[in-house]
Structure formats: structure tokens, C-alpha cells
C-alpha positions in Angstrom: -3.9 17.5 -25.5 -1.2 19.3 -23.6 -2.0 17.2 -20.5 -1.6 14.0 -22.6 1.8 15.0 -23.9 2.8 16.0 -20.4 2.0 12.5 -19.1 3.7 10.8 -22.1 6.9 12.8 -21.4 6.7 11.9 -17.7 6.3 8.2 -18.6 9.4 8.4 -20.9 11.4 10.1 -18.2 10.4 7.4 -15.7 11.5 4.7 -18.2 14.9 6.3 -18.5 15.3 6.7 -14.8 14.2 3.2 -14.0 16.6 1.8 -16.6 19.5 3.5 -14.8 18.3 2.4 -11.4 17.3 -1.3 -12.0 20.2 -2.2 -14.4 18.3 -5.2 -15.6 20.7 -8.0 -16.8 20.0 -8.8 -20.4 20.9 -12.5 -20.0 17.9 -12.9 -17.8 15.6 -11.5 -20.5 16.7 -13.6 -23.5 13.4 -15.5 -23.5 11.4 -12.3 -23.6 9.0 -11.9 -26.5 10.1 -9.5 -29.4 9.6 -5.9 -28.3 6.7 -4.1 -30.0 7.4 -1.0 -32.1 7.9 1.9 -29.6 6.0 4.3 -31.8 3.0 2.0 -31.9 3.1 1.6 -28.2 3.4 5.3 -27.7 0.4 5.9 -30.0 -1.6 3.4 -28.2 -0.9 5.0 -24.9 -1.7 8.5 -26.4 -5.1 7.2 -27.7 -6.0 5.8 -24.3 -5.0 8.9 -22.4 -7.0 11.0 -24.8 -10.0 8.7 -24.3 -9.9 8.8 -20.5 -9.0 12.4 -20.1 -12.6 13.4 -20.8 -13.7 11.9 -17.5 -13.5 14.5 -14.7 -11.8 14.0 -11.4 -14.2 13.5 -8.5 -14.1 15.2 -5.1 -14.7 13.3 -1.9 -18.4 14.2 -1.7 -19.0 13.0 -5.2 -17.2 9.7 -4.5 -19.3 9.1 -1.4 -22.5 9.9 -3.3 -21.6 7.5 -6.0 -20.6 4.8 -3.5 -24.0 5.1 -1.8 -25.8 4.7 -5.1 -23.6 1.7 -6.0 -24.7 0.0 -2.8 -28.3 0.3 -4.1 -27.3 -1.4 -7.3 -26.9 1.7 -9.5 -24.8 0.5 -12.5 -24.5 4.0 -13.9 -22.9 5.2 -10.7 -20.6 2.2 -10.8 -19.5 3.0 -14.3 -18.9 6.7 -13.5 -16.7 6.0 -10.4 -14.7 3.5 -12.5 -14.2 5.8 -15.5 -13.3 8.8 -13.5 -10.5 6.9 -11.8 -8.9 5.4 -14.9 -6.1 8.1 -14.8 -5.2 6.9 -11.3 -4.5 3.5 -12.8 -2.1 5.0 -15.4 -0.3 7.1 -12.7 0.4 3.9 -10.7 1.1 1.6 -13.6 3.9 3.7 -15.0 5.9 3.2 -11.8 6.2 -0.5 -12.7 7.2 -0.1 -16.4 10.5 -1.9 -16.0 9.2 -4.7 -13.8 8.8 -7.2 -16.7 5.5 -6.0 -18.3 4.8 -3.3 -20.8 2.7 -0.3 -19.8 -0.4 -1.5 -21.6 -0.4 -4.8 -19.8 0.2 -3.0 -16.5 -2.7 -0.7 -17.1 -5.0 -3.6 -18.0 -4.1 -5.4 -14.7 -4.5 -2.1 -12.8 -8.0 -1.6 -14.3 -9.0 -5.0 -12.9 -7.9 -3.8 -9.5 -9.9 -0.6 -9.9 -13.0 -2.5 -10.8 -12.7 -4.6 -7.6 -12.1 -1.5 -5.5 -15.3 0.1 -6.9 -17.3 -3.0 -6.0 -15.8 -3.3 -2.4 -15.3 0.3 -1.4 -17.0 1.1 2.0 -17.5 4.9 2.2 -18.3 4.6 5.9 -14.7 3.8 6.9 -13.6 7.4 6.3 -10.8 7.1 3.9 -10.8 8.4 0.3 -11.7 6.1 -2.6 -8.4 6.8 -4.2 -6.5 5.5 -1.1 -8.5 2.3 -1.2 -8.3 1.9 -5.0 -4.6 2.4 -5.0 -4.0 -0.6 -2.8 -6.1 -2.9 -5.0 -4.5 -1.5 -8.2 -1.0 -2.2 -6.8 -1.9 -5.6 -5.7 -3.2 -6.7 -9.1 -0.2 -5.2 -10.9 2.3 -6.9 -8.5 0.5 -10.2 -8.9 0.8 -10.0 -12.7 4.5 -9.1 -12.3 5.1 -12.1 -10.0 3.3 -14.4 -12.3 5.5 -13.3 -15.2 8.3 -15.0 -13.3 11.3 -12.9 -14.4 14.6 -12.9 -12.5 15.9 -9.3 -11.8 19.3 -8.3 -10.8 18.9 -5.3 -8.5 21.5 -2.5 -8.1 23.8 -2.6 -5.2 21.9 0.0 -3.0 18.7 -2.0 -3.3 20.6 -5.2 -2.3 21.9 -3.3 0.7 18.5 -2.3 1.8 17.2 -5.8 1.4 20.0 -7.2 3.5 19.6 -4.6 6.2 15.9 -5.3 6.5 16.5 -9.1 6.5 19.0 -8.7 9.3 16.5 -6.7 11.4 13.8 -9.3 10.9 16.2 -12.2 11.7 17.4 -10.5 14.9 13.8 -9.8 16.0 12.8 -13.5 15.2 15.8 -14.8 17.2 14.6 -12.7 20.2 10.8 -13.2 20.0 10.4 -16.4 18.1 8.3 -14.9 15.3 8.6 -12.4 12.5 7.9 -8.8 13.3 4.6 -7.4 12.1 4.4 -4.4 9.9 4.3 -1.9 12.7 7.2 -3.5 14.6 9.4 -3.7 11.4 8.6 -0.1 10.6 9.8 1.0 14.1 12.9 -1.2 13.8 13.9 0.7 10.6 13.7 4.0 12.5 16.9 3.1 14.3 19.0 2.7 11.1 20.1 5.9 9.4 19.8 4.3 5.9 16.3 2.9 6.6 14.7 5.6 8.8 13.0 7.4 5.9 11.4 4.2 4.4 7.6 4.3 4.4 5.4 1.3 4.9 4.8 1.0 1.2 8.6 1.2 0.4 9.4 -1.5 2.9 6.7 -3.7 1.3 8.1 -3.1 -2.2 11.7 -3.9 -1.1 10.6 -7.2 0.4 8.6 -8.0 -2.7 11.7 -7.2 -4.8 13.6 -9.6 -2.7 11.2 -12.4 -3.4 11.1 -11.7 -7.1 14.9 -11.7 -7.3 14.9 -15.1 -5.7 12.3 -16.3 -8.2 9.7 -16.8 -5.4 6.1 -16.3 -6.4 3.8 -14.0 -4.6 1.3 -16.8 -4.9 3.1 -18.6 -2.1 0.8 -19.2 0.9 2.0 -18.1 4.3 1.0 -19.6 7.6 -1.7 -17.6 9.4 -0.1 -16.0 12.4 0.1 -12.3 13.3 0.1 -10.0 10.4 3.6 -9.9 8.9 5.1 -8.1 5.9 5.1 -11.4 4.0 1.4 -11.8 4.6 0.8 -8.2 3.6 2.0 -9.0 0.0 1.1 -12.6 -0.3 -1.4 -13.4 -3.1 -4.1 -15.1 -1.0 -7.7 -15.9 -1.6 -9.8 -12.8 -2.4 -11.6 -12.7 1.0 -8.3 -12.7 2.8 -6.8 -10.2 0.3 -9.7 -7.8 1.0 -8.8 -7.9 4.7 -5.1 -7.4 3.8 -6.0 -4.4 1.6 -8.0 -2.8 4.4 -5.2 -3.3 6.9 -2.7 -1.7 4.5 -5.0 1.3 3.8 -5.5 1.7 7.6 -1.8 1.7 8.3 -1.2 4.3 5.6 -3.9 6.5 7.1 -2.2 6.2 10.5 1.2 7.1 9.2 1.3 10.5 10.9 0.4 9.0 14.2 3.2 6.4 13.9 5.6 9.1 12.9 4.8 11.7 15.6 3.7 9.8 18.7 6.2 8.1 21.1 6.5 4.4 20.0 4.9 3.1 23.2 1.9 5.5 22.9 1.3 4.5 19.3 1.5 0.8 20.2 -1.1 1.3 22.9 -3.6 2.8 20.5 -3.0 0.2 17.9 -3.3 -2.7 20.4 -6.4 -1.2 22.0 -8.1 -0.6 18.6 -7.2 -4.0 17.1 -5.2 -2.4 14.3 -2.0 -4.0 15.7 -2.9 -7.7 15.0 -6.6 -7.7 14.3 -7.7 -8.3 17.9 -8.7 -5.4 20.2 -6.9 -5.7 23.5 -8.2 -4.8 27.0 -6.3 -2.3 29.2 -5.1 -5.3 31.3 -3.8 -7.2 28.2 -1.9 -4.2 26.9 -0.5 -3.6 30.4 0.7 -7.1 30.6 2.4 -6.9 27.2 4.2 -3.7 28.2 4.9 -4.6 31.8 2.8 -1.8 33.4 -0.5 -1.6 35.2 -3.9 -1.3 33.5 -4.3 2.1 35.1 -1.0 3.3 33.6 -2.2 2.1 30.2 -5.5 4.0 30.7 -3.5 7.2 31.5 -1.2 6.9 28.5 -4.1 6.1 26.2 -6.0 9.2 27.4 -2.9 11.4 27.1 -2.3 10.1 23.5 -5.9 10.7 22.5 -5.8 14.2 23.9 -2.6 15.0 22.0 -4.1 13.7 18.8 -7.2 15.8 19.3 -5.3 19.1 19.9 -2.4 18.9 17.4 -2.7 19.7 13.7 0.0 17.1 13.0 -2.5 14.3 13.5 -5.4 15.4 11.2 -5.3 12.4 8.9 -4.5 9.9 11.6 -7.2 11.4 13.9 -9.8 10.7 11.3 -8.5 7.2 10.6 -8.6 6.3 14.3 -12.1 7.8 14.7 -13.6 6.1 11.7 -11.6 2.9 11.5 -10.8 2.1 15.1 -13.8 3.3 17.0 -12.2 6.1 18.9 -15.3 8.2 19.2 -13.7 10.5 21.7 -11.6 11.9 18.8 -13.1 15.1 17.3 -14.2 15.1 13.6 -12.1 18.0 12.4 
């Protein structure tokens, strides 16, 4: 019960903090349905938290064991993996409380994402189930928010971030004739003092906010070119969305490599593995892209792999490259 009260207090604190940060304009919410009684809402959340708190958290070995059983059609294992991750949905849903939907609705949408994640999780790829499920839960919640169609007035500092990122993207497009992909945009933000601490997910959320503020639906279809931020958050057909989710999870797993390797070395690994744009590149192709010889690319790649193998800073990224990108020469540590 103490855990339940703790979570409820945390949710209330987040509501107050988000109210100050978002400063939602009341005139845009006049058509909103009458608010439900706060005490009833709180009691409903309390009852749900009490109900799901009895399900234990799983360690990685248990998740893998259940995933293997699910592949064999074990419905009991499927139910257990779902139930034991319901608290993950709540922890994610509460971050979106002021994005137009009440918490109960957000949890319901997140639960749908969790169920999809349970069905599609591939334990062979090396990342945790929670990492994979989080991406699906967020996608379903954001889709519901977009479909709600609210217009939000963002505080000045959010507008500034949106403008700065838009300027970076426009400048890149003027130079190269296309939008930057996720990796390129992430690297572009490192050169700006106000943007350098933004993570992949934060950049994604800022651009989503921009589209919501302009009343643009995330259901909009984007042309299929290289993977851009807009494609990352577009609500596409489920098969395409699964590929998108996998790409997002992969990039999150590679965060420490992108942060700690020189930009050129990181780009070489991403291009060689196919994580850059979905197509593995040969040494010659990468060399042509960077304006150096294939032998130089081979040397730089070998040096980067050695560095990743010997430095503790790359533990998470090392496993991601080994499992997801086929770099078998990386040690399983």
C-alpha cells in the first residue's frame, strides 16, 4: 500500500509540474468534456495500482524464458509477461497526463501497446523486453493523443527548441536536398549549446509537439525515403511501424556509442551495419560517402571496434552492435 500511495503522490506532483510547464490555454479546451470528479479518478487509479502491484517484476532471464514459451504458443506465458509489465505502462502514461487525455485513457492505450510488444518481442535481438515495450507503449499513447486533435500552446522555451531544430533541419535540407535522418539530426544538435543535451527521444517528442501544435495529425503519411525524424513518429501501417519501433530501440541501445565515439567512426559503424538507413554498405561505398579509400575505412572500422571492445563506456552499445548489427568480433561481456 505504501508503494501505491508513493506512485499516486508522484503522479500528482507530475500533474502540477506539467501544468506549470505546458501552460495550456483554456480557450483551446472549451469543447472538452466535463471533467470527472478528481476523487473518483484517484480512487480508480488506486484500485488499479493495487491490482497490478501483486504481479512481480521480472529479470532478464525470466523475460527470455517467457518469450521462448510464447513463441511455442504458450498463452499462460503470454499472460504473465503482460501482467508483470503493467506497472511499466503506468510509469510511461503518467508522463503524458496533460497531453489532452486523462490518465485512465492513457493507461488503456499503453496497455494495447504492451500487448503488441508481448506478441512481437524477439528475445534473440539482445535488448531488454522493457526497452522494446516502452517504444510500443509510447507509440500507442502518442497516436491516441494525436487523434484527440487538441491544439496546445507551448511555453516559450519549448517554442525556442522547436525553432532551433527546424532551422537545423532546413539548413541541412538546403545543403543536401533532403531531410537529415535521426543520426544526422542528433549530431547537428551537438553543436548548439541549448540542444546538445537533447536525447533521441527528446528530439522526437519536440518534433511531435510541433506537429500537434500545428494541428497536424501523426496519421499523416510520409514519403518513403531515408529514415527521417518525421518517419520515426508517423503513424504508418503496423508492419512499417514494427520496423520503425525496432529502429528506435536500436538507436537507443547505441546511444553510448554515438555519444563517445568520434562522429566519423560512429557513422562508419552505422553505415556498415545498415543501422544508418536500413542498407548495409560496403567498405567502398562508405569510403565514397566520406571521401576516403576503402582501406582507410577498414582501418577506422577496426580501430572503432577495438575501442568498443576494450572500454567500459561502451557496454550497452557493444551488446547492441553485436546482437543487432552482426558485429560478431565484439565480445559478449
